[in-house]
C-alpha positions as CSV (number, residue, x, y, z in Angstrom):
1,X,12.9,-17.3,25.1
2,X,15.8,-15.1,23.9
3,X,15.1,-11.7,22.3
4,X,17.4,-11.7,19.3
5,X,16.7,-8.2,17.9
6,X,14.5,-5.2,18.5
7,X,13.4,-2.2,16.5
8,X,11.4,0.7,16.8
9,X,8.1,1.2,14.9
10,X,7.1,4.5,13.4
11,X,3.6,5.3,12.1
12,X,3.6,6.2,8.5
13,X,1.3,7.1,5.7
14,X,3.3,6.6,2.5
15,X,2.5,5.7,-1.1
16,X,5.1,4.3,-3.6
17,X,6.2,6.8,-6.4
18,X,4.8,4.3,-9.0
19,X,2.7,1.3,-8.6
20,X,3.6,-0.2,-12.0
21,X,6.8,-0.2,-14.0
22,X,6.8,-2.5,-17.1
23,X,5.6,-5.9,-16.1
24,X,6.0,-5.3,-12.3
25,X,3.0,-4.2,-10.5
26,X,2.9,-3.3,-6.7
27,X,-0.2,-3.9,-4.4
28,X,-1.1,-3.8,-0.9
29,X,1.8,-3.3,1.6
30,X,4.3,-3.1,-1.2
31,X,2.5,-0.2,-2.7
32,X,1.6,1.7,0.4
33,X,1.7,1.9,4.2
34,X,-0.9,3.2,6.5
35,X,-1.4,3.4,10.3
36,X,-3.2,0.2,11.5
37,X,-6.2,2.4,12.7
38,X,-8.9,2.9,10.1
39,X,-8.5,-0.3,8.1
40,X,-7.0,1.6,5.2
41,X,-4.2,-0.8,4.6
42,X,-6.2,-4.1,4.2
43,X,-9.0,-2.5,2.4
44,X,-6.8,-0.5,-0.1
45,X,-4.7,-3.7,-0.7
46,X,-7.7,-5.8,-1.3
47,X,-9.0,-3.2,-3.8
48,X,-5.4,-3.0,-5.4
49,X,-5.4,-6.9,-5.9
50,X,-8.9,-6.9,-7.4
51,X,-8.1,-4.0,-9.7
52,X,-5.0,-5.6,-11.2
53,X,-6.2,-9.2,-11.1
54,X,-9.3,-8.6,-13.4
55,X,-7.0,-6.7,-15.8
56,X,-4.3,-9.5,-15.9
57,X,-7.1,-12.1,-16.4
58,X,-8.6,-10.1,-19.3
59,X,-5.2,-9.7,-21.0
60,X,-4.3,-13.4,-20.4
61,X,-7.6,-14.5,-22.0
62,X,-7.0,-12.3,-25.0
63,X,-10.0,-10.0,-24.1
64,X,-7.9,-6.9,-23.7
65,X,-4.5,-5.7,-24.9
66,X,-1.5,-5.3,-22.4
67,X,-2.2,-1.4,-22.6
68,X,-5.1,-2.1,-20.1
69,X,-2.5,-2.8,-17.4
70,X,-1.2,0.8,-17.7
71,X,-4.4,2.1,-16.1
72,X,-3.6,0.5,-12.8
73,X,-1.2,3.0,-11.5
74,X,-3.5,5.9,-12.7
75,X,-6.6,4.3,-10.9
76,X,-5.1,3.1,-7.7
77,X,-2.4,5.5,-6.9
78,X,-4.8,8.5,-6.4
79,X,-6.9,6.3,-4.1
80,X,-4.0,5.5,-1.9
81,X,-2.8,9.2,-1.9
82,X,-6.3,10.2,-0.9
83,X,-6.2,7.8,2.1
84,X,-2.8,9.1,3.2
85,X,-4.4,12.5,3.7
86,X,-7.2,11.2,5.9
87,X,-5.0,8.6,7.8
88,X,-4.7,8.9,11.6
89,X,-1.6,10.9,12.9
90,X,0.2,10.2,16.1
91,X,-1.6,12.3,18.8
92,X,1.8,13.5,20.4
93,X,5.3,13.5,19.5
94,X,5.9,11.1,22.3
95,X,4.5,8.3,20.2
96,X,6.9,9.1,17.3
97,X,9.9,8.8,19.5
98,X,9.0,5.9,21.8
99,X,11.7,3.4,22.2
100,X,11.3,-0.3,22.6
101,X,12.1,-1.2,26.3
102,X,13.4,-4.6,25.2
């Protein structure tokens, strides 16, 4: 096996500035990054998908207007931002500057 490239990984807890712009809606890892501990990333992403999918389905079936889709950002972004505040942080600066030995 030949290693073609390496990079460092940095623990982040970030949320996109907007989850929706026009007809584009971000969910899951495209919308937010969380440390792997705590399960926030997967759980928040599944909840994002559920939220936008039922709204898209209702609009598609004609049961709701497209205005319903505008509520996605207002509902999901505060949840992600709240999880950023309680996400685990690196215990020492050493973990933030660790270099890949490969």
